[in-house]
N, C-alpha and C positions, 0 to 999 in steps of 0.2 A: 504494500500500500504506500502510495507516494507520501501521504501525510506523515507516516511513521518514519520513512526513510529520510524525510526532511526535518524530523523533530530536533535533532541535535543542532541544526542550523539556528534554531530559535535562541540558542545561548550566545549567538553573535549579536543579538539585538541590543541596541543601546537606547534605552528609554529616555524620553525628555519630559521633565516636569513643567507643564504650562502654568502660568501665573504663580511661579515659584515664590515670589515675594509675599504671597498670601499664605504660604505653608508654615504652620506653627511647628517649632522644634519641641520634641517631647521624647521622653524615655519610656512612656507607657503607650502601647499600641493596641488598638482593638480593630480586628478585621471582620467586617460584615460581609458574608458571602455564603452561597448555597452550592452544594454539589462540587463540581470541578473548580468553582471560582474561589473556594477557600483553601484548596489543597496547597497552594504556594505558602500560605501562612503556616500550615501544619508542618511542612517540610523544613522551612527556615527556622521555626521554633525548635525542631529537633536538632538541626545542625548547629544552631547557636543558642544553647539553653540559657545563656546569660541574658538574652533579650526578653523583655517582658511583653509578650505577644499573646493576646487572648482572641479566640475565634468566637464570633457571634453568628449563629445560623438560625435566625428567628426573625419575627417582626419586632418593631419597637427598638428601644435602645438597650445596650448591654447594661446589666444591673449596676456595675461599679464604675461606669464611665463618668468622667467629669470634665471640666473645661481646661484641665491641665493635660488631658489625654489627647491622642490623635486618633481619630476614627478613619479607617481606610475602607472605603466602600468598593467592594470588588464584585463586579458582574461582567462577564465577558460580553454578553449580549447588550448589557445596559438596560435591560427591561425586566429583570428579575423582581417580582412583586415584593418579596420580603425585604430585599436590599433597598428598593425604592421607598418602602415604608420607613425603614431605618433612616434613610436620607432625609425624608420630610421631617421626621421627629428630631433629627440632629440640627437641621436648619432652624426649627422652631425653638430648640433649647440652646442654640448658638454654640454647639459643640464644634471645635476645630476638626476639619475633615479634609480628605483628599479622595478623589475618585479615580478608580482604575477600571477602564472599560474599552471595548473596541468601538463603541458607538451607542446608539439607542437613546433612551430618555435621560440616562445619567449624564452622558456627555453634553446633552442639551442643557441640563440643569447646571452643569459646571460652567458652560460658556455664558449662559444667561445671568448667572450670579457671580461671575468672575471668581470662581473657586479654583484651587489648584487641582490639576488632573493629569493623568497619563493616558493617552489614547493608544491602545494596543493595535498592532497591525493585523491584517488577515482575519476579518470577521466571518469568513466563510467556513472555518473549521470548527468542530465541536469544542466546547470549553475544556473538556478533559484532555484533548489533544493539543491544546494551546498552553499547556502548563509551563513550558519553557519561557514563554513571553511573560506570564504572570509572575514567575519566580524572579526574572530579571527586573521587572517593575518594582516588586516589593523590596528586593535587595537595594534598589536605588533609593527608595523611601527611607529604609532603616540604616542606610549607609554601610552595607556589608558586601563582601565579595566572596565568591566561591571559585575554586580552581581545580576542577576534577578532569581527569582524562576521560573523554567521552568516546564510547565505542558502540558499534552496532552488534546486537545479539540475536539476529533474525533466526539463525539455524537452531540455537538453543531454545528460543521461543517455540519454534515448530515442534521440537522434541518434547518439550514440557506439555504442549497442547495435546499431543497424542497420549501422553501418560495420564492426563487428568480427564480425558474425554469420558463422559458417562458417569461422572462423579460430582460431588459437591466439594470444591476446593476449600480447605481451611488453611488460611495463611497465618502462621504463628511467628512472632518475633519477641524481642524484648520491648519494654516501653520506649526505649531509645529509638526504635524503628517502627513504632506504631503507625505513623503516617504512611510509611511505605507499604505496610501490610494493608492499610485501608485503600490505598491507590490500586493495589492488586485486586482487592475485592470489587471496587466499583468498575474497574475495567472488565473484569469477568461479567459483572452484572450488565453493564451498558453495551459493551462490544460483543460479548459472546452470548448474551441473553441467558446466562447460566447462573443459578444460585451460587453464592460464595460468601464466606464470612471470615473475619479476622479477629484475632485475640492475642493476648500477650502473656508471656511467662513473667512472673510466677503465678499470676492470677488464674490462668486457665487450669492449673494443677489443682485448684481448690474447688472446682465446680465442673467446667465443661468436659474435662477428661472422662467423666463418668458416662457421658452420652455419646461417645464416638466409637466408630468401628471402621474397619478397612473395606467393608462391603459398600457403604454409601459414600464415603469420603476419600479424598486424596489430601495429602499433607505437604505443604510448602513451608519450610522453615528458613527464615532470614537470620543469618548469623552476623555477628559484629565483634571484631577484636576488642572493642571497648565495653562489651557486655560484662556485667558482674560475674565473677567466677561461679557463684552458685546458680545463676541463670544459665551459664554455659553447661554446667553439670546437669541441670534439669533438661536441657535440650538433648544432651547425649543420652540420658536415660530414655527420653521419649523416642529417639531414633532407634534404640535397641528393640523397642516394643512395636514400632510401626514403620512401615516402609515410607520413607520421606524423600522429598526433593529438597536438597539443601542449597541455598544461595548465599553468596557473600560478595559484595561489590559496593561501590559508592552509590549514593542515593539516585543520581541521575541515570546511571546505567541500569539500575534496578527498575526505574520507571520505564525506560525504553524497553527493557525485557518484558515488563508487564503488558505493554502495548502489543508487542509481537506475539506473545503467548495468547492473549485474549483475541487477537486478530485471527490467528490460525485455529483457535478453538471455535471461533465463529464460523470459519469455513467447515470445520468438522461437524458443527451443529447445523450447517446449512442455513445460516441466518445472515442478515445484513449487519455488518459491524458498525455502520454509521447511524442508521435510524434508531430513534428511541420513541417509538410510537405511543407506548403507554404513558410516558412522561408528558409528551405533547398533548395527548388526549386529556389528561388531567388539567393541564394549563388552559386548554380551551374551555373545559367545563367550569373551571374557576372563574374565567373571564366573564362568564355569563352571570356571575353573582358578585359583581363588584360592590365593595362596601362603600 
């Protein structure tokens, strides 16, 4: 798929903050976004744990936000109703904000109100496949940089897809890589139209492990050299009991691998990896009941 092959090029993107003189400096960040539009915040929060970034995936304002915080409104389409609601509430409460979007109503609001904003390129691709652009935009706002060696894992993705076909993938990691596990989950859901779930060690050892079997599920474990030694031990014990697919790489390569795996699983499942008809149907139904 051309979108996935070009994904790594997104990290060459150099975002520009418009109306930068209106941007408030802050050490407390709140990112309002739904689905693929808040994933960049999840990833950056995991890579830079010293940053105070909280994700708000709901209507209204985050509970602990104040006028010393910076609200980052993230919607790739610019028309996500929850994010728009948060935007209107923030404007009313005079909360400092910046908008990150490829267009739509949010960019119009930013321009009309002379608000700081970053306009993302290529609005034609699904938000979950524009994650590189969103990551670069958020890094610009929080003044951080990443320098990973990016590689293509298409062949490995094809192999994993064949192994998990006909099962419900369970993606397990430490808390350190929870966001990567979640990205794998949603790519299986949206691209492959396949149920999938993610969880973390050690929590899953206290509950979820009682409900799993190798008949219904396949297991993907994301390992990390920086994981706690006891978490590493829990993973090793798990691998002795269950047949697992073990992955270890930097976050960007793991994201690319999730895209390839879910794409080839979509082909195995004979479904369209781009369309998200159930999600779009719900949006249409909701639009008929505007509050």
